[in-house]
BAMARVEX-890443 format. One record per residue: x, z, y of N, C-alpha, C, CB in turn; residue in three letters. Coordinates in steps of 0.001 Angstrom, whole numbers, plus 500000, padded with zeros to 6 digits. Glycine has a CB too. Layout:
BEGIN
XZYXZYXZYXZYALA...
***
This chain:
BEGIN
500841499930498817499972500060500031500916499975501247499121501465500035MET500739498998502143501537498943503268500934499874504450501669497462503682LEU501814500728504935501456501663505943501582500990507365502355502927505818LYS502587500054507422502820499362508692502916497866508336504152499898509443ILE501999497082508779501889495659508375502231494757509515500482495331507870ASP503548494241509488503987493364510573503998491960510064505379493762511110LEU503368491568508964503485490255508441502767489242509370502919490213507023ARG501674489523509997500983488642510828499994489507511691500264487543509979SER499492488882512754498393489552513470497018489171512916498455489209514957ASP497042488569511759495770488291511110495275489425510254495883487072510284THR496153490445510102495848491526509227495070492707509797497055492000508702VAL494695492513511079493971493558511825492585493790511185493819493153513340THR492049494986511342490754495340510939489860495687512132490830496465509987LEU488552495366512061487690495680513144487807497092513508486313495353512832PRO487792497404514864487685498854515263486228499316515194488246499084516730THR486051500651515229484633501147515197483756500561516188484577502579515380PRO484340500335517464483480499740518497483070498335518152484179499742519832ALA484003497594517522483750496249517200482723496170516098485010495559516819MET482803497061515108481789497129514066480412497418514657482157498197513038LEU480397498317515594479087498624516270478470497333516971479311499789517370SER479389496642517576478952495356518310478408494440517343480114494642519076ALA479067494381516183478597493332515118477190493722514643479623493268513802MET476972495012514390475637495540513907474560495294514903475698497049513616LEU474946495368516166473961495334517249473701493939517634474414496126518450ALA474480492990517141474295491597517634472980490916517259475402490755517123ALA472176490370518167471021489714517769471350488361517111470123489554518935PRO470698488028516011471148486811515316469917485919515013471922487180513978VAL470251484700514612469263483689514283469984482614513404468624483051515614GLY469432481490513165469966480397512370470793479493513279468824479599511673ASP472133479603513125472960478819513992472931477325513742474314479287513887ASP472647476960512497472552475508512157471396474890512963472319475291510582VAL470291475676513213469165475231514086469495475493515535467837475956513712TYR470656476076515889471038476370517246470311477557517751470795475207518133GLY469876478449516866469037479565517225469668480967517175467895479548516360GLU470999481028517025471591482274516983472068482668518432472730482258515966ASP471407483614519061471748483936520487473168484390520741470845485004520983PRO473685485109519746474987485598520020476109484510519891475258486740519102THR475805483630518938476802482480518863476675481614520134476549481563517545VAL475453481408520573475212480565521748475987481237522951473605480421522051ASN475797482536523078476432483275524198477897483124524099476056484771524200PHE478484483355522880479913483283522702480445481915523145480276483558521244LEU479846480925522618480241479488522998480206479335524483479275478404522347GLU479201479769525094479133479615526622480138480329527291477856480062527191THR480512481552526830481438482386527461482857481813527258481308483801526931GLU483143481415526118484550480897525819484766479618526618484768480602524236VAL483676478654526618483891477442527478484093477726528892482762476525527381ALA483395478821529385483617479206530752485030479755531024482602480218531134ARG485525480524530159486828481118530293487912480083530321487073482078529194LEU487678479004529573488684477901529451488379476766530333488772477393528043LEU487327476812531185487013475780532132486599474449531462488195475563533027GLY485941474518530310485487473295529582483991473343529528486096473196528118LYS483447472231529201482034471982529268481284472691528120481776470484529234GLU481897472775527002481200473219525805482181473773524740480384472056525222ALA481675474600523878482543475183522804481713475181521553483059476669523152ALA482464475347520399481817475361519089482456476405518298481893474018518373LEU481632477371517743482240478461516916482417477988515502481365479751516930PHE483559478184514972483936477767513590484590478822512844484828476598513600VAL484607478744511540485161479882510762486684480121511009484925479629509254PRO487408478953511168488874479107511082489560478299512164489393478674509696THR490766478615512531491618477790513502491946476530512873492940478501513925GLY492131476348511506492499475146510944491304474176511079492942475350509506THR490075474593510930488894473750511082488849473313512539487571474506510660MET489085474147513480488984473870514883490022472753515157489235475181515765ALA491196472923514746492253471880515003491914470517514345493641472380514458ASN491464470643513104491173469423512344489924468641512877490956469797510870GLN488972469448513335487762468765514170488287468017515297486707469833514772LEU489181468668516083489720468026517285490441466686516921490711469006518014ALA491307466796515915492005465602515497491124464449515127492855465912514378ILE489998464732514360489112463713513937488280463234515130488232464213512804GLN487859463962516053487072463426517174487879462583518106486449464530517945VAL489243462745518077490116462027518988490721460728518317491255462983519460HIS490557460573516995491339459597516348490476458702515427492436460272515580THR491086457611514906490472456840513871491610456777512706489994455334514446ARG491134456547511400492158456467510405493124455308510638491533456348509067PRO494444455709510417495542454743510696496203455048511974495039453318510731GLY495685455971512850496241456308514078497426457260513881495198456896514958ASP498172457496514884499321458362514909499102459523515910500580457552515271SER499496460688515546499444461888516431500807462383516773498662463016515781VAL501126462600518081502406463099518435502254464578518458502917462535519772LEU503187465256517785503156466662517684504457467347517695502485467013516540ILE504496468609518218505763469381518222506194469699516768505595470720519051GLU507509469704516554508050469868515243507719471372514808509643469537515239GLU507430471420513440507120472750512859505808473327513367508242473730513167ASN504887472404513825503652472969514385502733473416513141502893471853515358SER501823474308513514500892474865512461500047473627511904499879476068513110HIS499597472775512675498770471545512221499592470817511185498405470524513464CYS500907470775511320501776469956510360502156470806509193503096469411511058PHE502481471972509308503095472778508233501949473589507430504196473804508885ILE501032474115508101500222475181507562498722474827507336500321476342508476TYR498412473474507431497009473124507364496768472208506139496557472428508687GLU497679472331505078497405471731503778497155470245503892496218472400503128ALA497903469492504835497848468130504924496427467608505342498281467578503638GLY495720468447506018494238468151506330494216466858507241493485469466507127ALA495132466742508167494956465533509010495003464228508310495963465503510034ALA495889464131507281496013462894506465494842462847505574497337462839505637ALA494379463980504949493349463907503936491959463724504538493383465147503084ALA491729464280505702490387464206506294490255463127507387490020465555506877LEU491285462917508130491209461997509185492000460630509030491662462692510352SER492867460655507962493678459475507807494680459146508860492844458395507682GLY495278460194509521496253459947510480497603460380510074495895460559511685VAL498693459950510781500033460402510513500472461135511687500980459276510183GLN501489462095511522502110462754512556503465462268512807502120464117512312PHE503761462204514237505183461950514629505658463213515299505347460676515604ASP506704463830514727507100465126515295508268464925516282507504466129514156GLN508174465692517341509295465689518378509566467108518689508926464880519726ILE510596467423519530510969468826519745509766469623520460512315468886520638PRO510013470928520564508998471746521231508763471238522613509406473212521275LEU507477471416523162507112470900524350507947471435525513505733471141524533ALA508495472549525388509376473153526409510656472269526675509804474599525940ALA510974471472525584512215470597525650511882469183525992512981470605524308GLN510622468902526154510199467536526366510630467038527794508651467434526179TRP511199465848527794511492465092528945510492463878528950513011464647528947SER510484463178530114509597462013530086510080461015529038509526461340531481ASP511367460881528905511882459879527900511519460271526508513414459728527987SER511661461522526167511417461924524760509948461611524352511720463468524569ILE509021461837525258507620461594524911507373460143524978506655462345525826VAL507915459354525976507652457957526018508182457240524852508183457386527212HIS509414457647524381510052456901523378509416457198522030511517457189523372ASP508598458320521874507861458612520678506560457932520579507656460010520564ALA505955457423521708504701456919521676504762455443520903504155456864523174ILE503826455329519920503780454076519243502764453147519879503471454283517799ARG503188451873520097502222450928520751501223450406519687502999449693521441SER500162449842520100499205449297519191499557447843518947497780449450519730ASP500507447622518109500824446255517699500542446063516121502368445940518059ASN500913444912515669500573444515514280501154445505513307501093443090513954LEU502331446067513584503162446854512625502992448343512838504655446486512763HIS502437448850513886502478450207514223501144450978514014502905450304515601SER501292452262513734500105453161513835500042453646515249500177454383512826ALA499123453248515980499103453544517481498902454975517691497986452765518238PRO499758455540518699499575456866519079498399457073520012500784457346519677THR497531458045519699496317458238520547496082459648520892495096457713519872CYS496954460613520335496704461981520664498022462703520749495779462633519650LEU498106463720521648499252464628521704498737466044521406499977464559523114ILE499442466672520519499074468116520210500128469056520648498831468331518709VAL499831470096521367500750471056521833500225472499521283500856470973523462VAL501159473311520737500784474582520210501305475621521173501322474792518777GLU500356476435521649500766477394522708499934478749522475500482476748524225ASN500697479780522072502164479842521886502460479219520527502722481344521973THR503777478838520353504252478172519244504752479127518173505284477251519651HIS504082479096517096504380480109516032505814479989515479503374479956514860ASN506157478820514919507595478761514432508584478628515523507802477606513488ARG508117478464516764509012478545517922509150479920518480508544477650518987GLY508801480866517678509083482260518026508091482861518999510447482365518603GLY506879482287519088505864482731519926506133482441521359505655484118519730GLY506962481431521556507299480926522902506105480370523672508347479852522790ARG506095480517525005504973480054525781505329478724526509504547481147526793VAL504471477763526411504739476583527120504177476695528559504159475395526376THR505002476498529555504628476770530945503674475667531479505910476866531837ARG502842476108532478501937475168533054502586473917533690501143475865534053PRO503809474109534222504434472965534803504800471932533728505658473389535582GLU505181472393532568505500471457531493504222470755530963506221472205530340THR503109471532530908501835470953530456501407469879531431500731472040530325LEU501531470167532770501165469225533819501932467858533674501458469867535206ALA503287468030533383504099466815533153503694465997531950505521467190533000ARG503407466678530870503024466067529609501637465386529854502969467163528418VAL500721466044530593499398465492530819499526464185531642498485466537531551ALA500462464188532635500600462935533361501042461790532508501547463098534465ARG501967462098531582502408461057530639501270460615529823503526461541529740ILE500580461625529260499426461223528338498351460370529109498713462552527718ALA498034460750530441497079459917531090497551458523531330496691460510532334ARG498846458377531695499442457055531946499389456161530687500909457216532417ASP499574456871529522499570456132528324498245455983527667500463456717527428ALA497173456616528302495912456528527693495642457364526426495704455192527406GLY496504458552526358496368459339525208495473460657525586497831459702524656LEU494850461164524503494176462473524640495071463579524414493048462602523722ALA494774464754524794495588465973524603494770467080523972496167466458525943MET495325467670522875494669468833522240495682469943522237494156468518520771HIS495191471203522461495981472376522393495572473203521238495895473144523639CYS496508473470520305496344474514519278496629475804519965497287474305518027ASP495639476380520514495748477636521281495343478836520538494949477568522492GLY495715478928519233495315480089518434495718481395519215496005480037516981ALA496906481369519870497329482556520599497401482187522106498728483088520059ARG496537481453522566496482481114524015496278482369524834495339480096524314LEU495581483316524286495286484582525026496682485299525266494232485556524163TRP497665485209524260498903485795524522499679485005525539499655485939523286ASN499558483708525511500278482960526565499778483318528057500087481407526289ALA498491483455528112497956483887529454498353485247529810496463483817529499ALA498405486161528840498833487594529229500235487612529597498623488624528085ALA501092486842528906502498486830529192502796486205530661503229486006528049PHE502075485167530959502264484484532298501613485284533382501668483038532301LEU500630486142533104499846486816534158498893485805534837500804487471535227GLY498376484898534075497426483846534665496148483946533778498086482264534642VAL495096483178534256493971483049533441494077482004532318492864482756534278THR493248482069531336493340481121530244493017479721530859492337481513529036GLU492145479672531839491777478382532364493044477707532994490616478538533419ARG493864478558533604495016477976534254495897477131533278495846479092534882ASP495894477569531990496765476904530977495869475755530290497333478026529843ILE494633475967530252493738474998529553493477473728530306492427475634529265ALA493718473753531566493321472654532432493735471192531979493898472924533773GLY495029471044531598495410469624531238494834469107529977496873469499531125PRO494270469957529208493909469556527744492475469033527719494038470829526703PHE492252467914526905490951467498526629490172468406525763490989466239526063ASP490870468987524754490243469900523784491269471038523536489842469133522404THR490680472182523195491454473395522869490876474126521667491496474340524072LEU491658474633520814491226475502519768491803476916520143491721474974518322ALA490970478002520178491364479314520296490912480237519126490874479797521554VAL491704481193518827491386482028517654491001483466518010492569482054516717CYS490073484064517341489663485428517615490218486379516644488206485545517628PHE490818485902515532491094486785514470492609487054514486490605486202513122SER493415486619515454494774486968515470494994488143516509495628485709515804LYS495523487839517659495848488918518601494593489671519077496598488346519810GLY493487489040519072492182489704519599491530490682518565491093488566519966LEU491909490534517310491551491444516276490214491317515574491621492689516805GLY489530490200515812488210490099515204488469489725513656487279488962515998ALA487533489898512771487752489580511352487923488108511076486619490088510539PRO487256487305511821487361485833511482486855485082512705486496485428510149THR487064483769512721486469482927513755487409482341514737485494483672514476GLY487108481086515108487796480343516177486799479515516937488913479441515608SER487248478972518005486382478013518776487057476807519218485820478647519961ALA486364475680519205486889474438519714486114474122520986486779473284518658LEU486865473861522018486343473762523317486652472272524005486968474955524154CYS485780471804524752486032470485525277484844469802525934486521469645524206GLY484769468541526193483665467902526759482444467918525838484037466535527115PRO481198468071526247480098468174525466479957467027524445478966468264526317ARG480122465745524793480014464730523777480975464987522562480305463369524409PRO482196465339522795483108465548521666482729466822520923484578465621522150LEU482222467846521572481853469083520945480548468736520104481615470270522059ILE479687467924520564478471467536519824478927466813518463477529466544520756ASP479863465960518662480312465172517461481020466164516482481329463949517893ARG481772467126516989482419468105516165481444468990515448483330468920516975ALA480312469311516071479323470130515407478714469301514212478199470590516445ARG478541468003514304478112467261513132479194467244512068477732465843513514LYS480429467093512455481511467177511532481629468539510796482757466890512258LEU481416469622511621481436470902511038480422471022509924481204471920512067ARG479205470535510142478196470560509074478725469721507950476798470037509561LYS479211468626508096479678467794506991480778468323506172480086466548507484ARG481625469154506888482714469832506181482353471192505610483863469992507093TRP481057471477505652480628472765504999480763474022505975481522473009503683GLY480980473772507256481192474909508148479960475354508977482295474572509076GLY478802474772508627477561475167509246477179476458508759476484474204509015GLY477117477620509616476851478890509171475419479211509716477961479892509635MET474828480249509126473512480671509462473425481822510439472827481020508263ARG473260482959509879473204484118510886474645484572511167472316485387510318GLN475364483642511753476801483910512029477055484803513355477544482511512177SER475929485193513938476051485951515105476663487305514890474773486081515711GLY476709487833513609477389489087513285478868488776513553477112489583511752TYR479347487644512993480791487345513241481033487071514725481261486110512392LEU480121486325515355480233485980516794480291487210517624479067485114517254ALA479546488250517138479495489517517915480923490160517931478414490537517275GLY481617490168516819482931490616516796483842489925517620483392490602515570ALA483698488526517634484569487717518557484252487928519993484445486244518263ALA482956488075520327482558488282521731483160489650522197480943488260521887LEU483083490646521329483598491988521741485134491833521913483231493151520635PHE485867491090521082487278490908521129487628490200522407487773490147519921ALA486930489231522765487168488408524030487033489385525286486054487139524140VAL486046490177525215485785491022526394486666492259526495484359491453526388ARG486998492841525311487705494122525336489089494129524882487020495053524565GLU489687493107524233491018493235523615491987492319524350490975492883522084HIS491567491447525267492533490513525921493527491317526792491764489434526816ARG493065492252527508493902493055528406495021493842527758493057493987529126ALA494802494150526469495785495071525845496817494220525061495055496128524873ARG496763492848525191497803492084524556499210492284525136497449490671524630LEU499317492777526382500589493055526882501247494248526155500491493299528338VAL500434495103525581500979496175524672501698495612523521499883497072524149ASP501141494595522935501703493947521704503045493274522136500651492839521058ASP503041492771523326504290492031523742505375493129524008504031491088525102HIS504999494238524562506012495254524874506527495878523487505375496407525865ARG505650496029522512506051496543521210507081495514520491504726496777520310HIS506739494242520697507625493186520097508963493223520663507070491806520292ALA509021493412522022510395493458522663511126494710522279510302493387524219ARG510363495811522021511054497080521571511626496906520222510094498288521552LEU510757496191519404511317495882517952512551494978518042510188495123517005PHE512448493918518805513624493052518913514889493723519490513275491880519762ALA514731494562520450515852495299520963516393496237519960515484496029522178GLU515542496818519207516041497781518080516727497004517061514871498595517380GLY516447495765516710517072494980515681518469494575516264516162493703515273ILE518452494266517578519618493742518249520717494953518285519202493195519768SER520198496152518456521155497313518433521699497564517010520444498624518960GLN520973497294516010521371497402514592522445496334514420520122497193513564LEU522261495124514969523219494050514897524526494454515550522665492802515547ALA524443495097516693525721495561517411526432496493516611525456496214518752ALA525724497175515662526500498183514848527009497564513559525614499432514504GLN526911496270513457527447495500512303526629495822511087528956495818512038GLY525296495876511178524421496209510061523984495001509241523215496917510571ARG524554493787509494524136492668508741522816492039509151524070493053507384GLY522502492077510339521206491560510869521516490963512227520079492710510981VAL520691490019512633520869489387513960519501489107514600521690488056513835SER519344489207515875518196488900516591518486488643518048517234489959516434CYS517768487709518743517954487537520146516670487996520938518298486056520435ASP516838489214521481515653489748522173515160488826523374515993491180522706PRO516098488054523933515678487251525057514749486092524681516877486721525747SER514684485844523359513774484728522940512330485304522626514383483969521626SER512139486540522689510792487171522484509975487223523736510936488582521950VAL508887486408523799508050486424524962506741487072524699507840485069525461GLU506214486909523517504870487482523237504937488546522034503842486279522872THR504218488199520972504124489276519891504840488896518573502618489569519560ASN505624487842518611506305487380517427507726487546517544506007486001517140LEU508402488133516504509883488430516527510512487830515261510173490024516597VAL511408486896515411512162486369514222513604486883514302512144484758514172TYR514052487264513084515412487808512968515992487422511623515417489351513138PHE517281487546511478517975487130510221518698488273509621518961485988510468ASP518615488300508296519446489347507566520395488638506651518546490364506723VAL521518489354506364522523488808505516522029488537504066523687489738505503ARG521260489543503557520745489363502317519556488484502231520469490569501799THR519081488087501041517940487146500966516677487799501545517686486699499485GLY515906486891502236514709487463502909513629487880501878514107486420503917SER513567487223500807512546487687499776512901489003499241512420486708498601GLY514243489243498936514644490515498442514394491608499432516054490486498067GLU514638491275500693514547492302501717513068492634501975515251491837503027PHE512162491638502011510757491947502267510237492757501034509897490597502508THR510606492442499874510170493248498754510613494691498847510668492660497494ALA511815494980499187512279496278499364511555496978500488513712496258499595ALA511274496348501538510614496921502709509171497267502280510641495909503954ALA508568496390501537507150496722501063507132497980500257506546495571500194ALA508144498275499400508136499485498673508210500772499495509216499448497755LYS508680500570500729508663501658501739507469501650502721509927501587502540HIS506549500800502369505262500748503164505333499840504399504876502170503631GLY506412498988504532506596498157505612506410496578505225507983498464506175LEU505492495939505909505244494522505608505962493661506623503726494204505606GLY506835492762506109507408491729506929507265490397506309508819492002507199LEU507431489317507037507182487946506551508505487286506342506304487120507541GLY508767486728505131509921485877504871509566484401505239510362485998503355ALA510285483856506138510040482512506604511251481590506472509599482558508019VAL512266482036505777513422481234505482514323481986504531514165480857506757GLY515309481355503995516155482112503064516721483385503477517201481343502691PRO517025483476504794517461484729505311516720485124506601518932484676505550ASN515691484425506891514952484666508084513590485408507859514721483359508756ARG513373486419508772512181487288508666511400487117509990512585488841508406LEU510118487440509812509253487488511008508443488757511070508318486295511036ARG508395489349512279507645490608512471506601490361513565508613491818512861ALA505321490664513404504326490318514366503663491656514825503276489292513753VAL503628491959516081502933493219516618501463492790516844503634493799518055THR500593493790516743499179493495516894498422494819517207498615492803515589HIS497026494569517183496171495703517423496379496992516563494824495251517245LEU496856496696515363497053497872514390498443498416514395496725497456512945GLY499256498092515346500681498499515472500866499313516730501629497259515494VAL501306500579516572501608501400517756503153501396518072501099502880517517SER503441502051519104504859502257519370505543503077518412505053502828520636ARG504909504079517867505511504962516850505715504069515585504563506268516538SER504796503172515265504901502344514016506193501469514212503531501395513770ASP506467500932515491507624500111515638508876500947515464507615499416516978VAL508926502140515967510064503020515745510285503341514325509905504260516487GLU509191503624513589509327503875512101509734502670511382508035504372511490GLN509290501492511849509775500187511140511267500071511354509035498832511724SER511758500394512423513163500168512727514050501194511859513415500352514327LEU513445502291511702514173503349510856514226502842509434513431504802510898THR513061502322508915513100501726507495514113500614507367511698501152507084ILE514097499774508408514929498534508333516464498996508410514537497474509582ILE516738500030509226518079500438509310518521501085507914518237501433510512ARG517632501824507307518096502422506031518159501342505000517163503577505549ASP517352500388504976517459499211503958518809498490504150516231498120504157LEU519108498203505399520316497467505750521561498331505222520379497208507377LEU521500499544505407522562500433504857522729500305503383522271501866505177HIS521566500215502712521646500132501184522100498794500763520276500424500503LYS521665497723501468522128496420501092523556496180501428521312495406501716PHE
***
């Protein structure tokens, strides 16, 4: 049994107040459009992101894949940041469901006009034409790094000039806004569509939303039904998401503070020659990546025996994620466990 679980921010459990909100949520049949809590959540999230409409879906993967399908046709190409969630962690859905291919380029923070222009495929006899750019903000495998509004504005200009649509995998967009000290709308502006998640940093048990122009969201609603995502009295789930959006966004800065504390602690262990390395300056939000000299699988197994959950993301690379269920004392205790394990290894 893990006492401190840093594997992901998806492991959070609903708070008592969130459970009360779920039980109190008025519900109806969402497939008929009659669930008032779902309707209110969709309206609220669309307003927060400055978009015309939103669609409540079970998962972030579904939200992203709906966006890809409404923007593309089979045989098209999608320009995407390397190691993006849509590419690595969505089971080949874009190819299987929409018949598109991905062209990977570096993280958006590194994009220059020439990098993007050179990657765009023209619509000629031999090419799969590029029709969509996907940006992940924050970027998971990029260490939870935030793509700044000025970068997004530059990419949006290139996309408009080339006639391309833009989608944001904003599963942790709430974290990006908290880090920058801006509203979510400030980051969402350049995108045609956005996917946001309620079950990561915000702590709801499940659920995401796809936001964008109403005609695209109406089409996505039909696709959601086709893919088996039409839910009935889903207002109980939407009630948790609505509570999370209202009550848990402001506390995300605590997660970021705890992540930096963890990274600084690992860096101090590295300075003592403990066989670990971490760059605290790379930690902007709630994700911390660090390396151990021993194998990551062996290390995470040993940590689990001491009640600490860590994620193995490479042969020697580990990930720790702070979240609603992690306190400052949990971080300090985690560092103690890691220090003792490094001594043994």
